[in-house]
C-alpha positions in Angstrom: 81.6 58.9 -21.4 82.9 59.2 -17.8 81.6 56.9 -15.0 81.7 58.4 -11.5 81.7 56.2 -8.4 79.2 57.8 -6.2 80.4 56.3 -2.9 83.4 58.6 -3.0 81.6 61.7 -4.3 80.1 64.8 -2.8 77.6 67.3 -4.3 77.7 70.9 -3.3 76.0 74.1 -4.6 78.5 76.7 -5.8 76.3 79.4 -7.3 72.7 80.4 -8.0 72.2 77.6 -10.6 75.6 75.8 -10.5 77.0 72.9 -8.4 80.1 70.8 -8.2 80.4 67.0 -7.9 83.7 66.4 -6.1 85.7 63.1 -6.3 89.1 62.2 -5.0 90.6 62.6 -8.5 88.6 65.5 -10.1 85.9 68.1 -9.5 83.0 68.2 -12.1 81.2 71.5 -12.5 77.6 71.7 -13.7 75.0 74.4 -14.4 71.2 73.9 -14.2 68.7 75.9 -16.2 66.7 77.0 -13.1 66.7 76.9 -9.3 64.1 74.1 -9.5 66.3 72.0 -11.6 69.3 72.7 -9.3 67.3 71.5 -6.3 66.2 68.4 -8.2 69.8 67.6 -9.2 71.2 68.1 -5.7 68.5 65.9 -4.2 69.0 63.1 -6.7 72.8 63.2 -6.3 72.5 63.1 -2.5 70.1 60.2 -2.7 72.5 58.4 -5.1 75.4 58.9 -2.7 73.3 57.5 0.2 72.2 54.6 -1.9 75.8 53.8 -2.8 76.8 53.8 0.8 73.7 52.5 2.5 74.0 49.7 5.0 71.0 49.4 7.3 72.3 46.1 8.8 74.7 47.9 11.2 71.9 50.2 12.4 69.6 47.3 13.2 72.3 45.5 15.1 73.3 48.6 17.1 69.6 49.5 17.8 69.2 45.9 19.1 70.5 47.1 22.5 67.8 49.1 24.3 70.1 51.9 25.4 71.0 52.7 21.8 67.5 53.3 20.6 67.6 56.9 21.8 70.1 59.7 21.3 72.8 59.6 24.1 72.5 63.4 24.5 68.9 64.6 23.9 67.0 61.2 24.0 65.5 61.6 20.5 64.3 58.3 19.1 65.9 56.3 16.3 69.3 58.0 16.1 71.2 57.3 12.9 74.6 58.7 13.8 77.4 57.6 16.2 80.6 58.9 17.6 82.9 55.9 17.2 85.5 56.9 19.7 83.0 58.0 22.4 80.7 54.9 21.8 77.6 57.0 21.7 74.7 56.8 19.3 73.3 60.3 18.5 70.6 62.0 16.5 71.2 64.2 13.4 70.9 67.5 15.4 73.4 66.4 18.1 75.7 64.9 15.4 76.2 68.4 14.0 77.4 69.7 17.4 79.7 66.7 17.7 81.2 67.5 14.3 81.7 71.1 15.4 84.0 69.9 18.2 86.3 68.3 15.6 87.5 64.8 15.1 90.1 65.2 17.9 87.1 65.1 20.3 84.3 63.2 18.5 84.5 61.1 15.3 81.0 61.1 13.8 79.9 58.4 11.4 76.6 57.2 10.0 75.1 54.0 11.1 73.7 53.5 7.6 76.2 55.1 5.2 79.8 54.7 6.5 79.9 51.0 5.8 83.7 50.7 5.8 84.1 52.1 9.3 81.9 49.4 11.0 84.2 46.5 11.8 82.8 43.6 13.8 84.7 44.6 17.0 83.3 48.1 16.7 79.7 46.9 16.3 80.2 44.6 19.3 81.4 47.6 21.4 78.3 49.5 20.7 76.0 46.5 21.3 77.6 45.6 24.7 78.5 49.1 25.9 77.3 52.0 23.7 75.1 54.7 25.3 74.7 52.9 28.6 78.4 52.8 29.5 79.3 56.1 27.9 76.6 58.0 29.7 77.6 56.4 33.0 81.0 58.0 32.5 80.5 61.2 30.6 77.1 62.0 32.0 77.5 60.9 35.6 76.9 64.3 37.1 74.5 66.1 34.7 72.3 68.6 36.6 68.6 68.1 35.6 68.4 71.8 34.7 71.2 71.4 32.1 70.0 68.1 30.4 68.8 68.8 26.9 65.7 67.3 25.2 64.7 66.6 21.6 63.1 70.1 21.4 66.3 71.9 22.6 67.7 74.7 20.5 71.0 74.5 18.6 72.6 76.9 21.2 71.4 74.7 24.1 72.7 71.6 22.3 76.1 73.1 21.7 76.5 74.3 25.3 75.5 70.9 26.7 77.5 68.7 24.3 80.7 70.8 24.6 80.4 70.8 28.4 79.9 67.1 28.4 82.6 65.9 26.0 85.1 68.7 25.3 85.2 70.1 28.9 84.3 66.8 30.7 82.2 68.8 33.2 79.9 65.9 34.1 82.2 62.9 33.8 83.1 60.3 36.4 86.9 60.3 37.0 89.2 57.3 37.3 91.1 57.2 40.7 94.4 57.6 38.7 93.2 60.8 36.9 95.8 63.0 38.6 98.8 61.2 36.9 99.2 60.9 33.2 102.0 58.3 33.7 99.8 56.1 35.9 96.8 56.5 33.5 99.0 55.4 30.5 100.5 52.5 32.5 97.1 51.3 33.6 95.7 51.7 30.0 98.5 49.3 28.8 97.6 46.8 31.5 93.8 46.9 31.1 94.1 46.7 27.3 95.4 43.2 27.6 92.2 42.1 29.5 88.5 42.0 28.6 87.7 44.9 30.9 86.5 47.4 28.3 84.6 49.3 31.0 87.8 50.4 32.7 89.4 51.3 29.4 86.5 53.6 28.7 86.9 55.1 32.2 90.6 55.7 31.6 90.0 57.4 28.3 87.3 59.5 29.8 89.7 60.6 32.5 92.4 61.8 30.0 94.5 58.7 29.3 96.2 59.1 25.9 96.8 56.1 23.6 99.8 57.4 21.7 103.1 56.8 23.4 105.7 59.5 23.5 107.9 59.6 20.3 111.0 59.7 22.4 110.3 56.1 23.6 109.8 54.1 20.4 110.8 50.8 22.1 107.8 51.0 24.5 104.9 49.0 23.0 101.7 51.0 22.6 98.4 50.0 24.3 97.1 49.1 20.8 99.8 46.6 20.0 99.6 45.1 23.5 95.8 44.6 23.1 96.4 43.0 19.7 99.0 40.6 21.1 96.7 39.6 23.9 93.9 38.8 21.3 91.6 41.5 22.7 89.9 42.6 19.5 87.4 45.0 21.1 90.1 46.7 23.2 92.3 47.2 20.2 89.5 48.7 18.2 88.5 51.1 21.0 92.1 52.2 21.5 92.6 52.6 17.7 89.5 54.8 17.5 90.9 57.0 20.3 94.5 57.1 19.1 94.5 60.7 18.0 91.8 62.1 20.3 92.3 64.9 22.9 91.5 64.7 26.5 88.9 67.1 28.1 90.5 70.3 29.4 88.2 71.2 32.3 89.9 72.1 35.6 89.6 69.1 37.9 89.6 69.2 41.7 90.2 72.9 42.1 88.8 75.3 44.6 86.8 77.6 42.4 87.5 80.7 44.4 91.0 82.2 43.7 93.2 83.2 46.6 92.7 86.9 45.8 89.0 86.5 46.4 89.3 84.6 49.7 88.9 86.3 53.1 91.7 86.5 55.6 90.0 83.9 57.7 90.3 81.4 54.8 94.1 81.6 54.7 96.8 80.2 57.0 100.4 81.1 57.4 103.2 78.6 57.8 106.9 78.5 57.9 108.4 76.4 55.1 111.7 74.7 54.4 112.9 73.1 51.1 114.2 69.6 51.6 115.3 67.9 48.4 112.0 67.2 46.5 109.8 68.2 49.4 108.5 71.4 51.1 108.1 70.9 54.8 105.6 73.1 56.6 105.6 74.0 60.3 103.6 76.5 62.3 106.6 78.2 63.8 110.4 78.3 63.1 112.1 75.1 64.3 108.8 73.5 65.4 107.7 70.1 64.4 106.5 69.7 60.8 102.8 69.7 60.4 102.5 69.0 56.6 104.8 67.9 53.7 104.3 68.9 50.1 105.8 66.7 47.4 107.3 69.2 44.9 106.6 66.9 42.0 102.9 67.6 42.5 103.5 71.2 41.5 102.2 71.9 38.0 103.2 75.6 37.7 105.7 78.0 39.3 105.6 81.8 39.0 107.9 84.5 40.1 105.6 87.2 41.4 108.2 89.6 42.8 107.4 93.3 42.7 109.6 96.0 44.3 110.4 95.0 47.8 108.0 92.0 47.8 109.9 88.8 47.1 107.2 86.3 46.4 106.5 83.3 44.2 103.4 81.1 43.6 103.2 77.3 43.3 100.1 75.8 41.6 99.3 72.3 42.7 96.4 70.0 42.1 93.9 71.6 44.5 95.1 75.1 45.3 97.8 77.7 44.9 100.5 78.3 47.5 101.8 81.9 47.8 105.4 81.9 49.3 107.7 84.8 50.3 111.4 85.1 50.9 113.5 87.5 52.9 115.4 88.9 49.9 115.7 88.5 46.1 118.7 86.2 46.2 116.9 83.8 48.6 113.9 83.9 46.3 116.1 83.0 43.2 117.7 80.1 45.2 114.2 78.7 46.0 113.0 79.0 42.5 116.1 77.3 41.0 115.7 74.5 43.6 112.0 73.9 42.7 112.6 74.2 39.0 115.4 71.5 39.1 113.0 69.1 40.8 110.3 69.7 38.2 112.3 69.7 35.0 112.7 66.2 33.3 116.5 66.4 33.3 119.3 68.4 35.0 119.9 71.9 33.7 122.6 74.4 34.7 121.9 77.3 37.0 122.7 79.8 34.3 119.9 78.4 32.2 117.4 79.0 35.0 118.5 82.6 35.8 115.7 85.0 35.1 112.9 82.4 34.5 109.6 84.1 35.3 107.3 81.1 35.1 107.5 77.3 34.6 104.4 75.1 33.9 103.6 71.6 32.8 101.8 71.8 29.4 100.8 69.7 26.5 102.5 71.3 23.5 101.8 70.9 19.8 103.9 72.5 17.0 103.1 72.8 13.3 105.9 70.3 12.6 104.6 67.8 15.2 101.6 65.7 14.3 101.0 64.7 18.0 100.7 66.3 21.4 103.8 66.2 23.5 104.0 66.6 27.3 106.5 69.3 28.2 107.6 71.9 30.7 107.4 75.4 29.4 109.6 78.2 30.8 109.5 81.9 30.1 112.8 83.6 30.3 113.0 87.2 29.2 111.9 87.2 25.5 112.5 83.5 25.1 110.2 80.6 25.6 111.9 77.3 26.4 110.2 73.9 26.0 111.6 70.8 27.8 110.0 67.8 26.2 109.5 64.9 28.6 110.5 61.4 27.6 113.9 62.4 26.3 116.4 65.2 26.5 114.8 67.3 23.8 114.7 71.1 24.3 113.1 73.6 22.0 113.1 77.4 22.1 111.2 80.2 20.6 112.3 83.9 20.5 109.4 86.2 21.2 109.2 89.2 18.9 106.7 92.0 18.1 105.9 90.3 14.7 104.2 87.4 16.5 100.6 87.1 17.5 99.8 85.6 20.9 96.2 84.3 21.4 94.7 83.3 24.7 91.8 80.8 24.3 90.1 80.7 27.7 87.5 78.1 26.7 90.3 75.5 26.0 92.9 76.6 28.5 95.2 77.1 25.5 97.6 79.7 24.2 98.7 79.9 20.6 101.8 81.7 19.6 101.7 82.4 15.9 104.9 83.5 14.0 105.6 83.3 10.2 107.8 80.2 10.6 105.7 78.2 13.1 102.6 78.0 15.2 103.0 76.7 18.7 100.0 75.7 20.9 100.4 75.3 24.7 97.5 73.6 26.5 97.3 73.9 30.3 95.6 71.6 32.7 94.1 74.4 34.8 92.7 77.8 33.8 94.6 80.1 36.2 98.2 79.3 35.0 97.0 79.6 31.4 95.6 83.1 32.1 98.7 84.1 34.0 100.9 82.9 31.1 98.8 85.0 28.7 99.5 88.1 30.7 103.3 87.4 30.9 103.6 86.5 27.2 102.0 89.9 26.3 104.5 91.6 28.5 107.4 89.6 26.9 106.2 90.6 23.4 106.7 94.3 24.5 109.6 94.0 27.0 110.9 96.7 29.2 114.7 97.0 29.8 113.9 97.2 33.6 111.9 94.0 33.6 113.3 91.5 36.1 113.2 88.8 33.4 116.3 90.3 31.9 118.5 89.3 34.9 121.3 87.1 33.9 121.0 87.3 30.1 120.1 84.5 27.7 122.3 81.4 27.1 121.0 81.1 23.6 121.7 83.1 20.4 118.7 84.7 18.8 117.4 82.4 16.0 117.1 84.1 12.7 114.8 83.4 9.7 117.7 82.1 7.7 117.0 78.6 8.8 113.8 78.4 6.6 113.1 79.4 3.0 109.4 78.3 3.0 107.1 81.3 2.3 105.1 82.4 5.3 101.6 81.8 3.8 102.5 78.2 2.9 104.2 77.5 6.3 101.2 78.9 8.3 98.7 76.7 6.4 100.8 73.6 6.7 101.4 74.3 10.4 97.7 74.7 11.1 96.7 71.6 9.2 99.4 69.5 10.9 98.0 70.6 14.3 94.3 70.4 13.7 93.6 68.6 10.4 95.5 65.3 10.2 92.5 63.3 11.3 89.8 65.2 9.3 88.2 62.8 6.9 88.7 63.8 3.3 91.1 66.6 4.1 92.4 68.1 0.7 89.6 66.3 -1.1 86.8 68.3 0.3 85.9 71.8 -1.1 86.0 74.7 1.3 84.0 78.0 1.2 85.3 79.9 -1.9 84.8 83.3 -0.3 86.5 82.4 3.0 89.4 80.8 1.1 90.0 84.0 -1.0 90.0 86.1 2.2 92.4 83.8 3.8 94.8 83.9 0.9 94.7 87.6 0.7 95.4 87.9 4.5 98.2 85.4 4.4 100.0 87.3 1.7 99.6 90.7 3.5 99.9 89.9 7.3 100.4 86.2 7.7 100.8 86.3 11.5 97.5 88.2 12.0 95.3 85.9 10.1 92.9 84.0 12.4 91.9 80.5 11.2 88.4 79.3 12.1 88.3 76.4 14.6 86.7 73.1 13.8 86.6 70.8 10.8 85.2 73.2 8.3 87.9 75.8 9.2 90.6 73.2 8.5 89.0 72.4 5.1 89.1 76.1 4.3 92.8 76.3 5.2 93.5 73.2 3.0 91.9 75.1 0.1 94.0 78.2 1.0 97.2 76.1 0.9 96.5 74.9 -2.7 95.8 78.5 -3.7 99.1 79.7 -2.1 101.0 77.0 -3.9 99.5 78.1 -7.2 100.3 81.7 -6.6 103.9 80.9 -5.5 104.7 79.8 -9.0 105.8 76.5 -10.5 107.4 74.1 -7.9 108.5 71.9 -10.8 109.8 74.4 -13.4 111.6 73.7 -16.6 114.2 72.5 -17.3 113.9 70.4 -14.2 110.3 69.3 -15.0 111.6 67.2 -18.0 114.1 65.5 -15.8 111.4 64.8 -13.2 109.2 63.2 -15.8 112.0 61.2 -17.4 112.9 59.8 -14.0 109.2 58.9 -13.3 109.1 56.9 -16.5 112.0 54.6 -15.5 110.7 51.1 -14.8 113.0 50.1 -12.0 112.2 51.7 -8.7 115.8 52.0 -7.4 116.9 53.8 -10.6 113.8 55.9 -10.5 114.5 57.1 -7.0 118.1 57.7 -7.9 116.9 59.9 -10.7 114.6 61.9 -8.3 117.6 62.5 -6.0 119.7 63.8 -8.8 117.0 66.4 -9.8 116.7 67.4 -6.2 120.4 68.1 -6.0 120.1 70.5 -8.9 117.3 72.6 -7.4 117.9 75.9 -5.5 117.9 75.8 -1.7 114.5 77.6 -1.7 112.9 75.1 -4.2 114.2 72.1 -2.2 113.1 73.5 1.1 109.5 74.2 -0.1 109.3 70.7 -1.7 110.7 69.1 1.5 108.2 71.0 3.7 105.2 70.2 1.5 105.9 66.5 0.9 107.0 66.0 4.5 103.6 67.3 5.5 101.8 65.1 3.0 103.8 62.2 4.3 102.3 62.9 7.8 98.8 63.2 6.3 99.0 59.8 4.6 100.3 58.2 7.9 96.8 59.0 9.3 95.0 57.6 6.2 93.1 55.0 8.2 91.2 58.0 9.7 91.4 60.7 7.0 91.2 58.3 4.0 93.9 60.2 2.2 96.4 57.6 0.9 99.4 58.6 -1.1 97.5 57.8 -4.3 94.5 60.0 -3.2 96.8 62.8 -2.2 98.6 62.6 -5.6 95.4 62.7 -7.5 94.3 65.8 -5.5 97.6 67.7 -5.7 98.6 67.0 -9.3 96.4 69.8 -10.7 98.0 72.2 -8.3 101.6 71.1 -8.8 101.4 70.4 -12.5 98.6 72.6 -14.0 99.7 71.8 -17.6 100.1 68.1 -17.1 97.2 67.2 -14.7 96.1 64.2 -16.7 99.6 62.6 -17.0 100.1 59.3 -15.3 103.8 60.1 -14.8 103.0 63.2 -12.7 100.6 61.2 -10.6 103.3 58.5 -10.1 105.9 61.2 -9.3 103.7 62.9 -6.7 102.8 59.6 -5.1 106.4 58.5 -4.9 107.6 61.8 -3.5 105.1 61.2 -0.7 105.7 57.5 -0.2 109.5 57.7 -0.2 109.8 61.2 1.4 112.4 60.2 4.0 114.6 58.3 1.6 114.5 61.1 -1.0 114.8 64.2 1.2 116.8 62.8 4.1 119.5 60.7 2.5 118.1 57.2 2.7 117.0 57.3 6.3 113.5 56.1 5.5 113.4 53.1 7.7 115.0 54.6 10.8 112.9 57.7 10.8 109.7 55.8 10.1 110.4 53.7 13.2 111.5 56.6 15.5 108.7 58.9 14.5 105.9 56.3 14.4 104.9 57.2 10.8 104.1 54.5 8.3 103.5 54.8 4.6 99.9 53.6 3.8 99.7 52.4 0.2 
């Protein structure tokens, strides 16, 4: 007889009369005799899961505050769900739209079922602030015509909720919203006080909790709040540690320059002076205005034929500038670029740069967003990461797929070996980049972007031996799925997973992954299928050595045995294992959010990695320890240093 703990289970229909009961360690499949019995079984199992998790005490306490008795979005009575990072209590219908935005925007939990989430500081945050404070910030400027009600349709709810939280269209902005540095500094200061209201305002205006990985010595706002004994502040910051800021344009004139009349434009003479652009009405006349070049967020070379022009995008508008000749134009562009970039770069590196923009970048190998300056130079994209002298580059080729996502001010560049996402603060630079990237993917020898040649060699594919389908899945989940609760434990849509696997093996760059949490779950299922189709990652005769090492009682000797087996593998086998377990190491580092500890991951992946030994305790131990001791095993004993520098911890 097998006893199943229902508080970690999930029932799901898989066929006309069949259903699965999924647990972290195994999936149980059942078949009913009729549709009626199927419905009865699913209803009973769902009720059993709810009973196992039920905790009405939290709901009663949260509802004790008058403002929490109605949904924060549509005003429906008796809401039973909450977004624990936004501090809003919401109804079932609105909760579905919050989930669709993804956990990077809204982390939805039940007031009655998710007992483990509800710490005392979190409950106090909802009692003292909750819907009242959240709506004062996120719903400060909601037009009456756009406000939804309990009877609103799903389409109306989606439009309103996405505009409210994902785009931040109605929010009240903090006075420091223009500067990410000042927002973060203020967040650190306020986190040490009891002023939770300002912390909410800072988070609403785009302040990010995670510090830049290039500055590991700087304490995070969470640690500062904990040291100051501010439990509610620490809890609020912890819930927002991996969330994304809204991406709506802020403070821009909605009419682009090309749509403005001549009467709306003014012409000035300008002169560059160190980090400033000085305007005057006539040559040699007194300055009438000064622009700080560090306020520039994008720079574009718009030269065509005999027109020598460039455009600077600043917080409120775009400035179109012209030069007498091409050489003068290049001199101006180099001067401005050197002011904007986070560290000095040689002139040769800036030759031929068509555009330069401040972005938030995320790569399939980075679990976090990184502030950066992106430059397009010929068929090469250069990334200058702020917070340290880190530079990355990507050679643009016809095999890549470039996707412009207008609704999120984002561009995704998908190649077999990586997926790079660039998010822009404003829509116009993002759209302009989309056009220039498409031109770069089909370059013309006469294009001005070829002036000066490239200072970098063309990177080849020889640096990676990870199959494209596996790399694309891992890259996507690293970017979008590390905070999805139950990732790898949950079952995706069987049909969608099959289509994904087929597409990944035929044209990996062209496969489009669905957005949102359910799309990530489908990709996690596709990754397991791709690993199975690839063949044994632990083949004989090495498998026997792996299991012999796993059976050694002493940990030091056991790890030494693992290293010896790794040294005997081919380069391809070692690269695939390193990529997979490095990814799982990142997943477990977020286990406080996604609930996937090394033990849970091992239980889920053992059937995929060891199909013939799925019930062996040694294979579970081996998989768990390859995750837990990833840096020590795959990077020569650098576990402690890398863990500190990268901010990743092993959660046992």
